[in-house]
N, C-alpha and C positions, 0 to 999 in steps of 0.2 A: 712454324716459327720457332726459332731458338730462343729460349728464355730460362734463366736460372729459377729454381723454385725455392723460395724461403721456407724453411722447416723449423719448427720449434719442438725438439725432442725434450722429454722430461729430464730435468737435471736433478740427479739424486744427491749430489754433494758438490760444493764449489768452495775452494779455498785459495787464498793467495799464498804461494809457496816462496816467492821472492819479491821483495820490494826494491825497485830500482830508483835511480835518480830521475829518470824520464818516464819509464814504463815498468810494469810488473810482469811476473809470470804467474799464471793461474792454472790450477789443476781441477778438472771437472770430471765427475762420474756421470755418465749419461745412459739412460735406457735406450738400447738399440736392438731391434728384433726381439729375440727371446732372452737376451742377456743384457749385459752392461759393458761399456767401454770406458776407459780412462784416458784422458788426453791432457797434456800440458801445452799451454800456448801463451804467447806474448799478449798481455791485456793492454791494448793500445788506445790512446785518446782519439786516434784518427787525425787526419791532416788535410790541409787544402793547399793547392798550388795555383799559380796564375801564369797563363800564356798571354803575355801582354803584346799585342800586335799593333804596330803603327800603320799609318796610311801608306807606307811603302812596302808593306808585307815583311817588315823586319820584326824580329822577336827579341825582347829584352832578356838576356841571359846573365847568370852570375856564375863565377867559378869559386868554389869553396872546398876547403880541405875536409875530407871525410875519413876519420881515423880507421874505422873497421875495414875499409877496403884500401887504405894507404894510398889515396889518390886525391888530387885536386880535380874535382869533376865539374863539368859544365852542367848547370841545372836551371830549372825555372825557379823564380821566387816562390817559397813555400814555407809552411810552418805548422806546428801542432795546434790542435783544437783543445787547448789546455786552460782556457779562461772560462770559468763557470758562467753559463747563461749566454755566452756569445754565439750568435748564429754563424754558420759556415761562411755565408757571404760577407758578413762584417769581418770575420777572421781573415778572409782572403784580401779584402780591401786594406786591412791593417798591415798584413804581411807585405803587400805591394809597396805601401808607403814606407814601411820600416826598412825593407831590404834594398829597394832601388829608388826611393824618393819619387814615386809616381802615383798619380791618381787617374782613374778612368771614369768616363761618363757612361759607358755601355758594358754591362756584365751579363754573360751567359754561361750556362753549364756546358762544357765541352766533353768531358768524360768522367765517369765514375769507375773505380776499380778497387779490388782488394789485393794488397801487395803480395801476401803469401798465405793463402787461406788454409794451408795444411799446418801452419804453425803460429799464426797471428790473426787477431780479429781486426787488424788495422784496415779501415776504409779510407779511401782517398778520393777527393773530388778536385778535378782540374777545371778552372774557370778560363774562359776567353774574355779578355779585357781589351776594349777598344775605346777610341776617343781619349787618347792619353794626353796628360799634361803634367808638368812638374808639381810635386807636392809643395804646400806652402812653406815648409821648413824641412831641412835635412835631419835625419835621425841619427843619434849617436849609437854606434855599434860597438859591441864588446866580444870577447872570446874569439871563436872562429870567424864570426861575422865582421870582426874588425879588419880582416884582410880580404873581404869580398872584392872580387874584380867584376865590374859591370861591363857588358859587351852587347852590341846589337848585331844580330846575324839574320840573314834572310831565311824565311821558312824553307825555301828550297835547299839552301846550304845545310841547314840543320838536318833535314830529311836525308840528304846525301851522306852526312856524317853518321847518322843512325844506321843506314844501310851498309856503310863501310865498316861498321862496328867500332868506329873511332870515339863515339860517345855512348855510354852504357847506363847512365842514370835512368832508372825505370820510369820516373815521372816525365823526364824530358822525352824519352823514346815514345811513350804512349801519347803524350801531349802533342808532339810534332806530327806523328802519323795520323792521329785523330783530326788535327787541324787541317792537314793536307787533304784527307778524305772528305771532311765536312765542307771545305772550301770548294772541292770539285763538285759537290752536290748543292752548291749555292747556299751553304750554311744552313740547309734545311734540317739538319740533325740537332741543332742547338736547342737547349731547353732554357726556360727563364732562370735568371740568377737565383731565385728563391724556390726553385723546384724541390719537391719532396726528395728525401734521401733515405729510403727504407733499408738500405744495406748497412748504414752506420748503426752500430749497436744502440746508441742513444735515441735513434729516431725511428726504430722499427715499430 
């Protein structure tokens, strides 16, 4: 059975070498074998995303400008886990309401992944949300979110776009392929919405 092994090596030194507006860069010296290694990495809060699926197998997407890649990408509603004490599930529910004005009756964990383990400790969880309805009130959006474009697309259409390399947002790619595979297995791969998340640095 394939399974990653969580390992806690001895950290000799850890310092924040850059403090950013959203995340920091940390330098750590770690005992490794008979010596030590030094690594710089993005120290990230982690994030959650939501694949909101309606009764017609349509997924709620947003299109948003992402400056580092100079593109308006199709994405799943998502957001940082940057509110102290907020659980990942509550964070996902908040993001769904804030970004697309939806609430859901049924929440499951669809996929967990780490975006770039060679250079970041960011852990990301994608939820499957079903039993959708309109949120009680619309959310006021600012900055990039002020121009969010909301769109419903079938899961099959999204998977086709992924395989054609027409959409390349990693969260959408992983979420769509995981949903398609899980659906083919009768959704037997889903975990409860409050399932443990040991790969997130705060929950190890």
